[in-house]
C-alpha positions in Angstrom: 304.9 77.5 -86.5 304.5 77.9 -90.3 304.6 81.7 -89.9 307.8 81.4 -87.9 309.5 78.9 -90.3 308.5 81.1 -93.3 310.0 84.1 -91.6 313.2 82.3 -90.7 313.7 81.2 -94.3 314.4 84.9 -95.1 317.2 85.2 -92.5 320.9 84.7 -93.3 322.1 81.1 -93.4 322.5 80.0 -89.8 321.0 77.5 -87.3 317.5 78.5 -86.3 318.4 78.5 -82.7 321.2 80.9 -83.3 319.0 83.2 -85.4 316.3 83.2 -82.6 319.0 84.0 -80.0 320.2 86.9 -82.1 316.9 88.6 -82.8 315.8 88.0 -79.2 318.9 89.9 -78.0 318.0 92.7 -80.6 314.5 93.0 -79.1 316.0 93.3 -75.7 318.1 96.3 -76.8 315.0 98.4 -77.9 312.1 99.5 -75.8 308.9 98.5 -77.5 307.1 101.6 -78.9 304.7 102.2 -81.7 307.6 103.6 -83.8 309.6 100.3 -83.3 306.5 98.3 -84.2 306.2 100.4 -87.5 309.7 99.2 -88.3 308.8 95.5 -88.1 308.5 94.1 -91.6 308.4 90.3 -91.0 307.3 87.9 -88.3 310.8 87.0 -87.4 311.3 90.6 -86.2 308.0 90.5 -84.2 308.6 87.1 -82.5 311.3 88.2 -80.0 308.9 90.7 -78.5 306.3 88.0 -77.9 309.0 85.7 -76.3 310.5 88.4 -74.1 307.1 89.6 -72.8 305.5 86.1 -72.6 302.7 87.1 -75.0 300.3 84.5 -76.3 300.2 83.9 -80.0 296.5 83.0 -79.8 294.6 84.9 -82.5 297.8 85.8 -84.4 297.2 84.8 -88.0 299.6 87.1 -89.9 302.1 89.9 -89.5 299.3 92.5 -89.2 297.6 90.8 -86.3 300.9 90.1 -84.6 301.7 93.9 -84.7 298.2 94.6 -83.4 298.9 92.4 -80.4 302.1 94.4 -79.7 300.3 97.8 -80.3 297.5 96.8 -77.8 300.2 96.0 -75.2 301.9 99.4 -75.8 298.7 101.4 -75.7 297.5 99.7 -72.5 300.9 100.2 -71.0 301.0 103.9 -71.9 297.3 104.5 -71.1 296.2 105.4 -74.6 292.4 105.7 -75.0 291.1 103.0 -77.3 287.3 103.5 -77.1 285.5 102.9 -80.4 283.4 106.0 -79.5 286.4 108.4 -79.4 285.5 110.2 -82.7 281.8 110.3 -82.0 282.2 111.7 -78.5 284.8 114.2 -79.8 282.5 115.6 -82.5 279.6 115.8 -80.1 281.7 117.6 -77.5 282.9 120.1 -80.1 279.3 120.7 -81.2 278.1 121.1 -77.6 280.9 123.7 -77.0 280.2 125.6 -80.2 276.4 125.7 -79.5 277.2 127.1 -76.0 279.4 129.8 -77.5 276.9 130.5 -80.2 274.2 130.9 -77.6 276.3 133.5 -75.7 276.8 135.5 -78.9 273.1 135.2 -79.7 272.4 136.6 -76.3 274.5 139.7 -77.0 272.6 140.2 -80.3 269.3 140.0 -78.6 270.3 142.4 -75.8 271.6 144.9 -78.4 268.4 144.5 -80.6 266.2 145.2 -77.6 267.9 148.6 -77.1 267.2 149.9 -80.6 263.7 151.4 -79.8 265.3 153.3 -76.9 268.0 154.5 -79.2 265.4 156.1 -81.5 263.8 157.8 -78.5 267.1 159.0 -77.1 268.4 160.5 -80.3 265.3 161.7 -82.2 262.8 161.9 -79.3 260.4 159.8 -81.4 259.8 156.4 -79.9 259.8 153.4 -82.2 260.0 155.1 -85.6 263.2 153.2 -86.5 264.5 156.1 -88.6 268.0 155.8 -87.1 268.0 152.1 -86.2 266.8 150.5 -89.4 270.4 150.2 -90.6 271.2 148.1 -87.5 268.1 146.1 -87.1 268.1 144.3 -90.4 271.8 143.2 -90.0 271.2 142.0 -86.5 268.1 140.0 -87.4 269.8 138.3 -90.3 272.7 137.3 -88.1 270.5 136.1 -85.3 268.7 133.8 -87.8 272.0 132.3 -88.8 273.2 131.9 -85.2 269.9 130.2 -84.3 270.2 127.7 -87.1 270.6 124.1 -85.6 272.2 122.8 -88.8 275.4 121.0 -88.2 276.4 119.1 -91.3 279.6 117.0 -91.6 280.4 116.9 -95.3 282.3 113.9 -96.8 283.5 114.5 -100.4 286.3 113.0 -102.5 287.4 111.0 -105.5 285.6 108.0 -106.8 286.5 104.8 -105.0 288.5 106.7 -102.4 286.7 105.0 -99.5 284.5 107.9 -98.3 281.9 105.6 -96.7 284.6 103.4 -95.1 286.2 106.5 -93.6 282.7 107.7 -92.4 282.1 104.4 -90.6 285.6 104.5 -89.1 285.3 108.1 -87.8 281.9 107.5 -86.3 282.8 104.1 -84.7 279.9 102.3 -86.1 278.4 101.0 -89.4 276.3 103.9 -90.3 275.5 102.3 -93.7 277.0 99.4 -95.6 279.8 100.8 -97.7 278.3 99.1 -100.8 275.1 101.2 -100.4 276.8 104.5 -100.6 279.6 103.4 -103.0 279.7 105.6 -106.1 276.6 107.5 -105.2 275.4 109.9 -107.8 273.5 112.3 -105.5 273.9 113.9 -102.1 272.9 111.6 -99.3 272.1 113.2 -95.9 272.0 110.9 -92.9 269.6 112.3 -90.3 268.0 111.0 -87.1 264.6 109.5 -87.3 262.6 107.0 -85.1 261.3 105.4 -88.3 263.8 104.1 -90.9 262.9 105.9 -94.1 264.2 108.0 -96.9 263.0 111.1 -98.7 264.2 111.5 -102.3 264.1 115.0 -103.8 264.0 115.6 -107.6 265.5 118.6 -109.3 262.0 119.8 -110.1 261.1 119.9 -106.4 259.1 116.7 -106.3 259.5 114.5 -103.2 259.3 110.7 -102.9 259.2 108.9 -99.6 260.7 105.4 -99.3 260.2 103.1 -96.3 263.3 101.3 -95.1 261.5 99.1 -92.6 262.1 95.7 -94.2 261.7 93.0 -91.5 263.8 90.5 -93.4 267.1 92.5 -93.4 268.5 95.9 -93.2 270.5 95.3 -96.4 267.3 94.7 -98.4 265.8 97.9 -97.0 268.8 99.9 -98.1 268.9 98.2 -101.5 265.6 100.0 -102.2 267.6 103.2 -102.3 269.8 102.1 -105.2 267.5 103.2 -108.0 267.4 106.7 -106.5 271.0 107.2 -105.6 273.0 105.4 -108.3 273.0 106.7 -111.8 273.8 104.3 -114.6 275.9 105.6 -117.5 277.9 108.7 -117.9 277.3 111.2 -115.1 278.6 114.1 -117.2 275.4 114.0 -119.1 273.6 115.2 -116.0 270.3 113.7 -116.9 269.8 112.0 -113.6 266.4 113.3 -112.2 267.3 113.0 -108.5 269.1 115.7 -106.6 269.5 114.5 -103.0 268.3 111.9 -100.5 267.5 112.3 -96.8 268.0 109.0 -95.0 266.5 108.8 -91.5 268.0 106.2 -89.1 267.5 105.7 -85.3 271.2 106.3 -84.5 272.0 108.0 -81.2 274.9 110.0 -82.7 272.5 111.7 -85.1 270.0 112.4 -82.4 272.1 115.4 -81.2 271.4 117.3 -84.4 274.4 116.3 -86.5 273.8 115.5 -90.1 276.2 113.4 -92.1 276.4 114.5 -95.8 277.9 111.9 -98.2 278.5 113.5 -101.5 279.0 111.9 -105.0 282.4 111.8 -106.5 283.7 115.3 -106.9 284.3 116.6 -110.4 282.0 114.2 -112.2 279.2 116.6 -112.6 279.4 120.4 -112.4 275.7 120.6 -111.5 276.2 118.3 -108.5 279.5 120.0 -107.5 277.5 123.3 -107.1 275.1 121.4 -104.7 278.2 120.2 -102.7 279.3 123.9 -102.3 276.0 124.8 -100.8 276.7 122.4 -98.0 280.3 123.6 -97.6 279.1 127.0 -96.5 277.5 125.6 -93.3 279.7 122.6 -92.9 280.7 121.8 -89.3 283.6 119.9 -90.9 284.6 119.2 -94.5 286.5 116.0 -95.2 288.0 115.4 -98.6 289.1 111.8 -99.3 291.9 111.0 -101.7 292.6 107.6 -103.2 296.4 107.1 -102.6 296.2 103.7 -104.4 295.9 105.7 -107.6 299.7 105.8 -108.0 299.6 107.8 -104.7 298.3 110.7 -106.8 295.5 113.2 -106.6 292.8 113.5 -109.3 293.9 117.0 -110.1 291.2 117.6 -112.6 288.5 116.8 -110.1 290.0 118.8 -107.2 290.6 121.6 -109.6 286.9 121.5 -110.7 285.8 121.6 -107.0 288.0 124.6 -106.3 286.6 126.3 -109.4 283.0 125.7 -108.1 284.0 127.0 -104.6 285.6 130.2 -105.9 283.0 130.8 -108.6 280.0 130.2 -106.4 281.5 132.3 -103.6 282.0 135.2 -105.9 278.4 134.8 -107.4 277.0 135.1 -103.8 279.0 138.2 -103.1 277.7 139.7 -106.3 274.1 139.0 -105.3 273.6 142.2 -103.4 270.5 143.0 -101.4 267.7 144.1 -103.6 263.9 144.6 -103.6 263.6 141.0 -104.8 266.1 139.8 -102.3 266.1 142.2 -99.3 267.3 139.5 -96.9 270.6 139.0 -98.6 273.2 138.7 -95.8 276.4 140.4 -97.1 278.1 139.6 -93.7 277.4 135.9 -93.9 280.4 133.7 -93.1 281.9 132.2 -96.2 283.7 128.9 -96.6 287.2 128.9 -95.2 289.9 126.8 -96.8 291.1 126.0 -93.2 287.8 124.1 -92.7 289.0 121.3 -95.0 290.5 118.1 -93.8 292.3 116.0 -96.5 292.6 112.2 -95.9 294.9 110.3 -98.1 293.3 106.8 -97.8 294.7 103.4 -98.8 298.1 104.6 -97.8 299.2 101.0 -97.2 299.2 100.6 -101.0 302.0 103.2 -101.4 305.4 101.4 -101.6 307.5 102.3 -98.5 310.4 103.4 -100.6 308.1 105.9 -102.5 306.3 107.2 -99.4 308.3 110.4 -99.0 308.2 111.3 -102.6 304.4 110.7 -102.8 303.9 112.8 -99.6 305.8 115.8 -101.2 303.8 115.5 -104.4 300.5 115.3 -102.6 301.3 118.4 -100.6 302.5 120.3 -103.7 299.3 119.5 -105.6 297.0 120.2 -102.7 298.6 123.6 -102.0 298.2 124.5 -105.7 294.6 123.4 -106.1 293.4 124.4 -102.6 294.8 127.8 -101.7 295.5 128.1 -98.0 296.0 124.4 -97.5 298.7 123.6 -94.8 300.6 120.5 -93.9 298.5 120.0 -90.7 295.3 119.6 -92.8 296.6 116.4 -94.5 296.4 112.9 -93.0 297.4 109.5 -94.3 296.0 106.2 -93.3 294.3 103.0 -94.4 290.7 102.8 -93.2 290.6 99.0 -93.7 293.6 98.5 -91.3 292.3 101.1 -88.9 288.9 99.4 -88.8 290.5 96.0 -88.2 292.6 97.4 -85.4 289.5 98.9 -83.7 287.9 95.4 -83.7 290.9 94.3 -81.7 290.7 97.3 -79.3 293.6 99.1 -80.9 293.7 102.6 -82.2 296.3 102.9 -85.0 298.7 105.9 -84.7 297.7 107.4 -88.0 294.0 107.2 -87.1 294.7 108.8 -83.7 296.5 111.6 -85.6 293.4 112.1 -87.7 291.2 112.4 -84.6 293.7 114.9 -83.1 293.5 116.8 -86.4 289.7 116.9 -86.3 289.8 118.2 -82.7 292.3 120.9 -83.7 290.9 122.0 -87.1 287.1 122.0 -86.5 287.4 124.7 -83.8 289.4 126.9 -86.2 286.7 126.6 -88.7 284.0 127.4 -86.2 285.9 130.4 -84.8 286.2 131.7 -88.3 282.4 131.7 -88.6 282.0 133.2 -85.1 284.4 136.0 -85.9 282.2 137.3 -88.7 279.2 137.7 -86.4 281.3 139.0 -83.5 282.8 141.7 -85.8 279.4 142.8 -87.1 278.0 143.2 -83.6 281.1 145.0 -82.4 280.7 147.4 -85.3 277.0 148.0 -84.4 277.8 148.8 -80.8 280.6 151.2 -81.7 278.2 153.0 -84.1 275.5 153.2 -81.4 278.0 154.7 -78.9 279.0 157.3 -81.5 275.4 158.3 -82.2 274.7 158.7 -78.5 277.9 160.7 -77.9 277.0 163.0 -80.9 273.6 163.6 -79.4 275.0 164.6 -76.0 277.7 166.8 -77.6 275.0 168.5 -79.7 273.2 169.7 -76.6 276.4 171.0 -74.8 275.8 174.1 -72.7 279.1 175.6 -74.0 277.6 176.1 -77.4 275.0 178.8 -78.5 272.3 177.8 -80.9 274.1 179.7 -83.7 277.4 177.8 -83.0 275.5 174.6 -83.0 273.9 175.4 -86.3 277.2 176.3 -87.9 278.9 173.2 -86.6 276.2 170.9 -88.0 276.2 172.8 -91.3 280.0 172.4 -91.6 279.7 168.6 -90.8 277.0 168.3 -93.5 279.1 170.1 -96.0 282.2 168.0 -95.2 280.2 164.7 -95.6 278.9 165.8 -99.0 282.4 166.8 -100.1 283.7 163.5 -98.9 281.0 161.7 -100.8 282.0 163.3 -104.1 285.7 162.9 -103.4 285.4 159.2 -102.3 283.4 158.5 -105.4 286.1 159.9 -107.6 288.7 157.9 -105.7 286.8 154.6 -106.2 286.5 155.3 -109.9 290.2 156.0 -110.2 290.9 152.7 -108.4 288.6 150.9 -110.9 290.5 152.5 -113.8 293.8 151.4 -112.3 292.4 147.8 -111.9 291.4 147.8 -115.6 294.9 148.8 -116.5 296.3 145.9 -114.6 293.8 143.6 -116.5 295.0 144.9 -119.8 298.7 144.4 -118.9 298.0 140.8 -117.8 296.1 140.0 -121.0 299.1 141.1 -123.1 301.5 139.0 -120.9 299.4 135.8 -121.1 298.8 136.2 -124.8 302.6 136.5 -125.4 303.2 133.4 -123.3 300.7 131.3 -125.2 301.9 132.5 -128.6 305.6 132.0 -128.1 305.8 128.7 -126.1 306.0 125.6 -128.2 304.5 123.4 -125.5 301.2 125.1 -125.7 300.0 123.3 -128.9 301.1 120.0 -127.4 298.8 120.6 -124.4 295.8 120.8 -126.8 296.6 117.9 -129.1 298.1 115.1 -126.9 295.6 112.4 -126.2 296.2 108.9 -125.0 294.5 106.1 -126.8 292.5 105.2 -123.7 291.2 108.8 -123.1 287.5 109.2 -124.3 288.0 106.8 -127.2 285.4 104.4 -125.8 282.8 107.2 -125.6 280.2 107.3 -128.4 278.4 110.5 -127.6 280.1 113.3 -129.6 278.7 116.1 -127.3 280.1 114.3 -124.2 283.5 114.1 -125.9 283.3 117.7 -127.0 282.6 118.9 -123.4 285.3 116.8 -121.9 287.9 117.9 -124.4 287.0 121.5 -123.7 287.2 121.0 -120.0 290.5 119.1 -120.2 292.3 121.6 -122.5 291.1 124.5 -120.3 292.5 122.7 -117.3 295.8 121.9 -119.0 296.3 125.5 -120.2 295.5 126.9 -116.8 298.0 124.5 -115.2 300.5 125.7 -117.7 299.8 129.4 -116.9 299.9 128.7 -113.1 303.3 126.9 -113.5 304.6 130.0 -115.3 303.1 132.2 -112.6 304.9 130.1 -109.9 308.2 130.9 -111.5 307.6 134.5 -112.6 305.2 135.8 -109.9 303.7 138.3 -112.4 300.1 138.1 -111.1 301.2 138.1 -107.5 303.2 141.3 -108.0 300.2 142.9 -109.8 297.8 141.9 -107.0 300.2 143.1 -104.3 300.5 146.4 -106.1 296.7 146.7 -106.3 296.2 145.9 -102.6 298.9 148.5 -101.7 297.0 151.1 -103.6 293.7 150.1 -102.1 295.2 150.3 -98.6 296.6 153.8 -99.1 293.4 155.2 -100.8 291.0 153.6 -98.3 293.0 154.8 -95.3 292.6 158.4 -96.6 288.9 158.0 -97.0 288.6 156.4 -93.6 290.7 159.0 -91.8 288.7 161.8 -93.5 285.4 160.4 -92.4 286.7 159.8 -88.9 287.8 163.4 -88.7 284.3 164.7 -89.5 282.7 162.2 -87.1 285.1 163.3 -84.3 283.9 166.9 -84.8 280.4 165.7 -84.0 281.4 164.3 -80.7 283.7 167.2 -79.6 287.0 165.5 -80.3 289.9 167.0 -82.3 290.6 170.7 -83.1 288.1 173.0 -84.7 290.6 173.7 -87.5 290.6 170.0 -88.5 287.7 170.4 -90.9 288.1 174.0 -91.9 290.0 173.5 -95.1 288.5 171.2 -97.7 290.3 172.1 -100.9 291.7 169.5 -103.3 292.5 166.3 -101.3 290.8 164.3 -98.5 294.1 164.5 -96.5 293.2 168.1 -95.8 290.1 167.1 -94.0 292.1 165.7 -91.1 294.4 168.8 -91.0 296.9 168.7 -88.3 295.1 166.2 -86.0 297.3 163.1 -86.1 297.2 162.2 -82.4 294.9 160.1 -80.2 292.0 158.7 -82.0 293.1 160.0 -85.4 295.1 156.8 -86.0 293.5 154.9 -88.9 291.9 151.6 -88.0 293.8 150.2 -91.0 297.0 150.7 -89.0 295.9 148.7 -86.0 296.5 145.0 -85.6 293.6 142.5 -85.4 294.5 141.8 -81.7 294.5 145.5 -80.8 291.0 145.9 -82.4 289.7 143.0 -80.4 291.2 144.2 -77.1 290.2 147.8 -77.3 287.0 147.5 -79.4 288.1 150.1 -82.0 286.0 150.2 -85.1 286.0 151.9 -88.5 283.4 154.2 -89.9 283.6 152.0 -93.1 281.4 148.9 -92.9 283.1 146.5 -95.3 281.4 143.1 -95.4 283.8 140.4 -94.1 282.9 138.1 -97.0 284.2 140.7 -99.5 287.3 141.3 -97.5 288.0 137.6 -97.1 287.6 137.1 -100.9 290.3 139.7 -101.5 292.8 138.5 -98.9 292.4 134.8 -99.2 292.5 134.7 -103.0 295.5 133.0 -104.5 297.6 134.8 -107.1 295.8 132.7 -109.7 293.0 130.1 -109.5 291.1 127.9 -111.9 288.2 129.2 -114.0 285.4 127.2 -115.4 285.3 127.0 -119.3 281.9 128.7 -119.3 283.5 131.6 -117.4 286.0 132.1 -120.3 284.1 131.1 -123.5 280.8 132.4 -124.6 280.1 129.4 -126.9 282.2 127.1 -129.0 280.9 126.0 -132.4 278.5 123.1 -132.7 280.0 119.7 -133.7 278.4 118.3 -136.8 281.1 116.0 -138.2 279.8 112.9 -136.5 281.0 110.5 -139.2 284.6 111.8 -138.9 284.2 111.4 -135.1 283.4 107.8 -135.4 286.1 107.1 -138.0 289.0 108.5 -136.0 288.3 109.7 -132.5 291.9 110.6 -131.6 292.2 112.9 -134.7 288.8 114.4 -134.0 289.9 115.1 -130.4 293.1 116.6 -131.6 291.3 119.0 -133.9 288.8 119.8 -131.2 291.6 120.6 -128.8 293.2 123.0 -131.3 289.8 124.7 -131.6 289.5 125.1 -127.9 293.1 126.5 -127.8 292.3 129.0 -130.5 289.2 130.1 -128.7 291.2 130.4 -125.4 293.8 132.6 -127.1 291.3 135.1 -128.4 291.5 138.5 -126.7 287.9 138.4 -125.4 288.5 134.9 -123.8 291.8 136.0 -122.3 290.3 139.1 -120.9 287.4 137.1 -119.4 290.0 134.8 -117.8 292.0 137.6 -116.3 288.9 139.5 -115.1 287.9 136.3 -113.3 291.4 136.2 -111.7 290.9 139.8 -110.5 287.3 139.3 -109.5 288.0 139.5 -105.7 289.5 143.0 -106.3 286.4 144.1 -108.3 284.1 142.8 -105.6 286.1 144.4 -102.8 285.9 147.8 -104.6 282.1 147.4 -105.1 281.7 146.6 -101.4 283.9 149.6 -100.4 281.8 151.9 -102.7 278.6 150.6 -101.1 280.0 150.9 -97.6 281.2 154.4 -98.0 277.9 155.5 -99.5 275.9 153.9 -96.7 278.2 155.4 -94.0 277.9 158.9 -95.4 274.1 158.5 -95.8 273.9 157.4 -92.2 275.9 160.3 -91.0 273.8 162.8 -93.0 270.7 161.3 -91.5 272.1 161.7 -88.0 273.0 165.4 -88.7 269.4 166.0 -89.8 268.1 164.6 -86.5 270.6 166.7 -84.5 269.4 169.8 -86.3 265.8 169.2 -85.2 266.7 168.3 -81.6 265.8 171.3 -79.3 266.0 169.4 -76.0 268.0 170.9 -73.1 271.2 169.3 -72.1 269.5 167.9 -68.9 266.8 166.2 -70.9 269.3 164.8 -73.4 271.5 163.4 -70.6 268.4 161.9 -68.9 267.4 160.2 -72.1 270.9 159.0 -73.1 273.0 158.2 -70.0 271.1 155.1 -68.9 271.2 153.7 -72.5 274.9 154.6 -72.8 275.7 152.5 -69.7 273.7 149.6 -71.1 275.6 149.7 -74.4 278.9 150.0 -72.6 278.1 147.0 -70.5 277.2 144.9 -73.5 280.3 146.1 -75.4 282.6 145.3 -72.4 281.2 141.9 -72.0 281.4 141.3 -75.8 285.1 142.3 -75.8 285.9 139.8 -73.0 283.9 137.2 -75.0 286.0 138.0 -78.1 289.3 137.6 -76.2 288.1 134.1 -75.0 286.4 132.8 -78.1 287.5 134.8 -81.2 291.2 135.3 -80.5 292.6 132.4 -82.6 293.3 134.0 -86.0 294.3 131.4 -88.6 296.6 133.5 -90.8 300.3 133.2 -91.2 302.6 136.2 -90.7 302.6 137.3 -94.3 298.8 137.2 -94.6 298.4 138.8 -91.2 300.4 141.8 -92.3 298.1 142.4 -95.2 294.9 141.8 -93.3 296.1 144.1 -90.5 296.4 147.0 -92.9 293.1 146.5 -94.7 290.5 145.1 -92.3 288.0 147.5 -91.0 285.1 145.5 -89.7 
């Protein structure tokens, strides 16, 4: 009664009975839906729906619970699923489906690997020496190991006090851990299945500590034992905390299926811990980033920017770590983290004023798209975990939470398909190469050729491959020189921008009285000023780039040049390979004078079309492959890179001068910070620093060229090795066919089945039209 009277006081002056009659008639005019419930802002608007439908007011204590009663009626009427286990069962189903598909692909790998000894015997007539198959076996074994991995981490990261643990409990439909336990954690916490409640704590030095969580008095007391290991007191930027991560074992059915929940500390507080977060992102089944919308609806741009810096930097470092004697198992074809794997949840949305909601939405999307290249609108969700949890207790699934579940169901498969596509493409490449080797062996024994003709043909192929090796090397070097020229031009452009714009100095010297002034450690302040000024300057440069598009134009020009030059190399190599399998005219490889274009001569029909000119879908459908084996990770780094991205200060500066003026620091911290900001600005503007910054921007192009150079070298070496085997092969055509035909049929069967598998499971390509055009013309593996 009090709720009703309070609501009626807000209505226009009229008799209560008249008002009730009016709003009841208004309710009758509208069909009750979740959208109409969203438009109810006071109890007087809700009451007519209770009256009209004879709903009981029992349990209604406020407007929120009144709307919950109405939502439950609508969801029951419309048959909406309201099980608390929806999210849990959804993730388990997706994992089960992915494991099944992974198992099929693993089977293709194992069948292909089992044929390799027979391939050696068929081509070189020497069983099991592995001289021709070693190039395949290592790649296949590394990929099979990845496919067999049972790891299935769901990574939760986000801003401090954003409600990560509350969201985790909400999505899983049960209290995995009290939110206070994982609130503001300083280290990675992995939740795993275990019959015994316990935790394993790992230090940075490798030491391990086991903590029992079996406290008979209460679960809370058991979990409180973890606090000294997972909560760091003081400033996290000092990075002195000795603990790296914790594995928490709990007897929860959801975890029994092999899923691991990874709750990360606040992103952007510690570079050292952000790098650990990235290591989990690579294998993440899903990556959820939680944003605190209560913070003026905004995003902590410095922290998201830092995470993006770690993602891009660590990804490039891994690509640079090529296989070596000390690390022969380096997998250059491993799936890298895809921006499409991220799900952004703007939590505490109820604290955003209704009249500001649209403005805040636009700003959040703008910031996310800047700091997280590749982010799309359908990756961003807004809700209040507290309201959603209360609703679930009443058997109601809030619309915004249901949209998040739908998003998880839609986005996780995209992420998993991206990982599968890498391994699918690798195996498809291997099978195409095996078929080429077998066809070359059969053609080499053709009855239509005399021994002298055979000798001349192989000698010509050998000469052409060696010519191509020299010419391709020169081409790559020219491309590197061109890239260096672009770097120099960009350095001049940015230097001019920083020198001539009056806002630049303000970016280095503007500090609010609340920023860092309470910090007493001079080194902490120095590091934070350096990081903040770097971030401000890069934001300023990226704003300029957004208007001018200078870097985008430069990168587009580089990619166009790469595409044209690599197409020539690829077509030239394809022409020589075709001569080994009896395709194309004899005159195709007669003239090798000044350019690689002359290698392919007049043959521009049938299989002469460059794989660079085929669409992704055509490649999947017809199983066409390129002689160039470019790692997907390097290709992805080039194509998915934004025009500009954030670079860590240590990637720009070698070292700033040491701070010794501690007395002045304590006397006037703002003045000290202003001077330190100017010092950082001066260092940033130095040519060496600007060049380091631009080189980092162009790093994907450098890595792509390095990968192409290695791929071309390996492809030519493989072909020369094959030619040597064919020179020594003195078998009759009957013996060769006997050794090869059965194996060829087995390879064809695997390849055909793999192609069908690809159409069913690797056909969803998450690229927009603009990106797809670029990828179509460059991709070759």
